[in-house]
N, CA, C and O atoms as CSV, one atom per row, in Angstrom:
chain,resi,resn,atom,element,x,y,z
A,1,MET,N,N,81.830,-82.533,11.348
A,1,MET,CA,C,82.304,-83.313,12.563
A,1,MET,C,C,83.719,-84.358,11.150
A,1,MET,O,O,84.860,-84.328,11.609
A,2,ALA,N,N,83.636,-84.985,9.970
A,2,ALA,CA,C,84.810,-85.264,9.891
A,2,ALA,C,C,86.394,-84.442,9.685
A,2,ALA,O,O,87.565,-84.759,9.895
A,3,ARG,N,N,85.894,-83.590,9.313
A,3,ARG,CA,C,86.849,-82.502,8.457
A,3,ARG,C,C,87.614,-82.139,10.399
A,3,ARG,O,O,88.789,-82.339,10.707
A,4,LEU,N,N,86.613,-81.647,11.272
A,4,LEU,CA,C,87.125,-81.194,12.877
A,4,LEU,C,C,87.650,-82.740,13.084
A,4,LEU,O,O,88.249,-82.396,14.103
A,5,LEU,N,N,87.932,-84.083,13.003
A,5,LEU,CA,C,88.407,-84.710,13.768
A,5,LEU,C,C,89.963,-84.574,12.437
A,5,LEU,O,O,90.925,-84.629,13.203
A,6,GLN,N,N,90.259,-84.505,11.704
A,6,GLN,CA,C,91.037,-84.453,10.510
A,6,GLN,C,C,92.471,-83.227,10.438
A,6,GLN,O,O,93.562,-83.154,9.873
A,7,ASN,N,N,91.756,-82.516,11.259
A,7,ASN,CA,C,91.833,-80.694,11.499
A,7,ASN,C,C,92.863,-81.887,13.294
A,7,ASN,O,O,94.075,-81.955,13.503
A,8,LEU,N,N,91.743,-82.534,14.111
A,8,LEU,CA,C,92.842,-82.719,15.419
A,8,LEU,C,C,93.878,-83.698,14.795
A,8,LEU,O,O,94.988,-83.886,15.293
A,9,TRP,N,N,93.487,-84.230,13.809
A,9,TRP,CA,C,94.843,-85.337,13.614
A,9,TRP,C,C,96.138,-85.075,13.416
A,9,TRP,O,O,97.194,-85.366,13.978
A,10,LYS,N,N,95.537,-83.952,11.723
A,10,LYS,CA,C,96.539,-82.959,11.558
A,10,LYS,C,C,97.662,-82.421,13.029
A,10,LYS,O,O,98.682,-82.955,13.465
A,11,ASP,N,N,97.170,-81.583,13.328
A,11,ASP,CA,C,97.403,-80.992,14.888
A,11,ASP,C,C,98.354,-81.642,14.967
A,11,ASP,O,O,98.328,-82.853,15.187
A,12,GLU,N,N,99.918,-80.609,14.716
A,12,GLU,CA,C,101.047,-81.313,15.407
A,12,GLU,C,C,102.057,-80.329,16.600
A,12,GLU,O,O,103.245,-80.293,16.921
A,13,SER,N,N,100.538,-79.463,17.070
A,13,SER,CA,C,100.573,-78.243,18.340
A,13,SER,C,C,101.473,-79.378,19.724
A,13,SER,O,O,102.310,-78.923,20.504
A,14,GLY,N,N,101.072,-80.655,19.706
A,14,GLY,CA,C,101.320,-80.973,21.321
A,14,GLY,C,C,102.264,-81.851,20.964
A,14,GLY,O,O,102.649,-82.576,21.881
A,15,GLN,N,N,102.870,-82.048,19.668
A,15,GLN,CA,C,104.330,-82.599,19.955
A,15,GLN,C,C,104.973,-81.972,20.894
A,15,GLN,O,O,105.457,-82.248,21.992
A,16,ASP,N,N,104.831,-80.714,19.955
A,16,ASP,CA,C,106.178,-79.364,20.369
A,16,ASP,C,C,106.232,-79.337,21.883
A,16,ASP,O,O,107.255,-78.873,22.385
A,17,ILE,N,N,105.366,-79.729,22.593
A,17,ILE,CA,C,105.059,-79.421,24.223
A,17,ILE,C,C,106.157,-80.356,24.621
A,17,ILE,O,O,107.352,-80.246,24.895
A,18,ALA,N,N,105.179,-81.429,24.535
A,18,ALA,CA,C,105.661,-83.010,24.626
A,18,ALA,C,C,107.747,-82.767,24.404
A,18,ALA,O,O,108.413,-82.939,25.425
A,19,GLU,N,N,108.458,-82.415,23.150
A,19,GLU,CA,C,109.705,-82.262,23.061
A,19,GLU,C,C,110.547,-81.428,23.652
A,19,GLU,O,O,111.767,-81.551,23.759
A,20,TYR,N,N,109.422,-80.024,24.279
A,20,TYR,CA,C,110.402,-79.117,25.284
A,20,TYR,C,C,110.094,-80.224,27.058
A,20,TYR,O,O,110.979,-80.657,27.796
A,21,ALA,N,N,109.022,-80.328,27.178
A,21,ALA,CA,C,108.908,-81.148,28.732
A,21,ALA,C,C,110.077,-82.415,27.873
A,21,ALA,O,O,109.967,-82.765,29.048
A,22,VAL,N,N,110.752,-83.114,27.300
A,22,VAL,CA,C,112.101,-84.199,27.765
A,22,VAL,C,C,113.609,-83.409,27.478
A,22,VAL,O,O,114.760,-83.686,27.814
A,23,MET,N,N,112.943,-82.172,26.604
A,23,MET,CA,C,114.205,-81.722,26.657
A,23,MET,C,C,114.560,-81.246,28.067
A,23,MET,O,O,115.694,-81.357,28.531
A,24,LEU,N,N,113.423,-80.655,28.785
A,24,LEU,CA,C,113.997,-79.865,30.087
A,24,LEU,C,C,114.555,-80.935,31.555
A,24,LEU,O,O,115.234,-80.898,32.581
A,25,ALA,N,N,113.650,-81.867,30.689
A,25,ALA,CA,C,113.412,-83.179,31.872
A,25,ALA,C,C,115.381,-83.781,31.852
A,25,ALA,O,O,116.067,-84.081,32.829
A,26,VAL,N,N,115.741,-83.769,30.519
A,26,VAL,CA,C,117.688,-84.338,30.316
A,26,VAL,C,C,117.501,-83.310,31.204
A,26,VAL,O,O,117.167,-83.487,32.375
A,27,ILE,N,N,117.806,-81.692,30.437
A,27,ILE,CA,C,118.826,-80.439,31.496
A,27,ILE,C,C,118.623,-80.778,32.716
A,27,ILE,O,O,119.682,-80.552,33.302
A,28,LEU,N,N,117.647,-81.312,33.641
A,28,LEU,CA,C,117.805,-81.107,35.305
A,28,LEU,C,C,118.849,-82.008,35.542
A,28,LEU,O,O,119.962,-81.826,36.036
A,29,VAL,N,N,118.241,-83.122,35.059
A,29,VAL,CA,C,118.721,-84.697,35.231
A,29,VAL,C,C,120.463,-84.328,35.395
A,29,VAL,O,O,121.176,-84.646,36.347
A,30,ILE,N,N,120.694,-83.889,34.685
A,30,ILE,CA,C,122.220,-83.420,33.759
A,30,ILE,C,C,122.634,-82.003,35.034
A,30,ILE,O,O,123.787,-81.897,35.451
A,31,VAL,N,N,121.756,-81.245,35.402
A,31,VAL,CA,C,122.229,-80.644,36.274
A,31,VAL,C,C,122.312,-81.122,37.428
A,31,VAL,O,O,123.260,-80.786,38.138
A,32,VAL,N,N,121.551,-81.825,37.793
A,32,VAL,CA,C,121.367,-82.060,39.275
A,32,VAL,C,C,121.870,-83.005,39.678
A,32,VAL,O,O,122.067,-83.189,40.879
A,33,GLY,N,N,122.383,-84.298,38.218
A,33,GLY,CA,C,123.599,-84.847,38.907
A,33,GLY,C,C,125.194,-84.351,39.076
A,33,GLY,O,O,126.139,-84.915,39.629
A,34,THR,N,N,125.076,-82.599,38.118
A,34,THR,CA,C,126.982,-82.270,38.102
A,34,THR,C,C,126.778,-81.330,39.624
A,34,THR,O,O,127.635,-81.223,40.502
A,35,VAL,N,N,125.650,-80.824,39.628
A,35,VAL,CA,C,125.437,-80.274,40.926
A,35,VAL,C,C,126.094,-80.939,41.951
A,35,VAL,O,O,127.072,-80.448,42.514
A,36,ARG,N,N,125.474,-82.375,42.323
A,36,ARG,CA,C,125.794,-83.641,43.529
A,36,ARG,C,C,126.798,-83.635,43.259
A,36,ARG,O,O,127.502,-83.538,44.264
A,37,LEU,N,N,127.706,-83.723,41.785
A,37,LEU,CA,C,129.113,-83.845,42.130
A,37,LEU,C,C,130.156,-83.131,42.510
A,37,LEU,O,O,131.255,-83.617,42.777
A,38,ILE,N,N,129.879,-81.983,42.555
A,38,ILE,CA,C,130.433,-80.572,42.595
A,38,ILE,C,C,130.573,-80.126,44.037
A,38,ILE,O,O,131.598,-79.690,44.560
A,39,GLY,N,N,129.033,-80.354,44.766
A,39,GLY,CA,C,128.729,-79.861,45.926
A,39,GLY,C,C,129.143,-80.927,47.041
A,39,GLY,O,O,129.249,-80.497,48.190
A,40,SER,N,N,129.419,-82.462,46.768
A,40,SER,CA,C,130.857,-83.439,47.438
A,40,SER,C,C,131.702,-83.016,47.450
A,40,SER,O,O,132.223,-82.476,48.426
A,41,ASN,N,N,132.204,-83.126,46.196
A,41,ASN,CA,C,134.390,-82.679,46.251
A,41,ASN,C,C,133.767,-80.590,47.171
A,41,ASN,O,O,134.430,-79.828,47.876
A,42,ALA,N,N,132.967,-80.521,46.878
A,42,ALA,CA,C,133.712,-78.408,47.675
A,42,ALA,C,C,133.382,-79.474,49.296
A,42,ALA,O,O,134.365,-79.959,49.855
A,43,ASN,N,N,132.935,-79.551,49.481
A,43,ASN,CA,C,132.119,-79.699,50.958
A,43,ASN,C,C,133.619,-80.291,50.796
A,43,ASN,O,O,134.401,-79.372,51.041
A,44,ASN,N,N,134.303,-81.473,50.477
A,44,ASN,CA,C,135.683,-81.675,50.794
A,44,ASN,C,C,136.500,-80.797,50.842
A,44,ASN,O,O,137.165,-80.616,51.862
A,45,VAL,N,N,136.629,-80.095,49.815
A,45,VAL,CA,C,138.191,-79.256,50.379
A,45,VAL,C,C,137.055,-77.787,51.462
A,45,VAL,O,O,136.048,-77.894,50.762
A,46,PHE,N,N,136.809,-77.111,52.120
A,46,PHE,CA,C,135.889,-76.438,52.774
A,46,PHE,C,C,136.428,-76.994,53.425
A,46,PHE,O,O,137.455,-76.524,53.915
A,47,SER,N,N,135.906,-78.503,53.796
A,47,SER,CA,C,136.468,-79.141,55.909
A,47,SER,C,C,137.704,-79.228,55.516
A,47,SER,O,O,138.156,-79.093,56.653
A,48,ASN,N,N,138.763,-79.354,54.789
A,48,ASN,CA,C,140.490,-79.448,54.359
A,48,ASN,C,C,140.218,-78.415,54.869
A,48,ASN,O,O,140.161,-78.642,56.078
A,49,VAL,N,N,139.840,-76.554,54.519
A,49,VAL,CA,C,140.179,-75.389,54.326
A,49,VAL,C,C,139.726,-75.182,55.574
A,49,VAL,O,O,140.157,-74.045,55.761
A,50,ALA,N,N,139.180,-75.468,56.525
A,50,ALA,CA,C,138.559,-75.595,57.657
A,50,ALA,C,C,140.204,-76.208,58.540
A,50,ALA,O,O,141.164,-75.508,58.865
A,51,SER,N,N,140.093,-77.133,58.654
A,51,SER,CA,C,141.228,-77.742,59.275
A,51,SER,C,C,142.177,-77.672,59.643
A,51,SER,O,O,142.677,-77.992,60.722
A,52,SER,N,N,142.807,-76.932,58.167
A,52,SER,CA,C,144.319,-76.057,58.461
A,52,SER,C,C,144.290,-75.260,58.854
A,52,SER,O,O,145.362,-74.965,59.382
A,53,ILE,N,N,143.390,-74.412,58.964
A,53,ILE,CA,C,142.866,-73.285,59.764
A,53,ILE,C,C,143.214,-73.113,61.002
A,53,ILE,O,O,144.055,-72.326,61.436
A,54,GLN,N,N,142.549,-73.868,61.585
A,54,GLN,CA,C,142.133,-74.038,63.514
A,54,GLN,C,C,143.675,-74.934,63.433
A,54,GLN,O,O,144.152,-75.436,64.450
């Protein structure tokens, strides 16, 4: 039983999953922020082009 607890204590595979989850969350925040910023600017550009065509 003591050996099992020592093996569980030394097991670091769960940390890898947590690190990947944090990295994925940061990347998603950056992507969503960029898309929102570019999306609003693109909408203004398309509106200006549509107004000029008419």
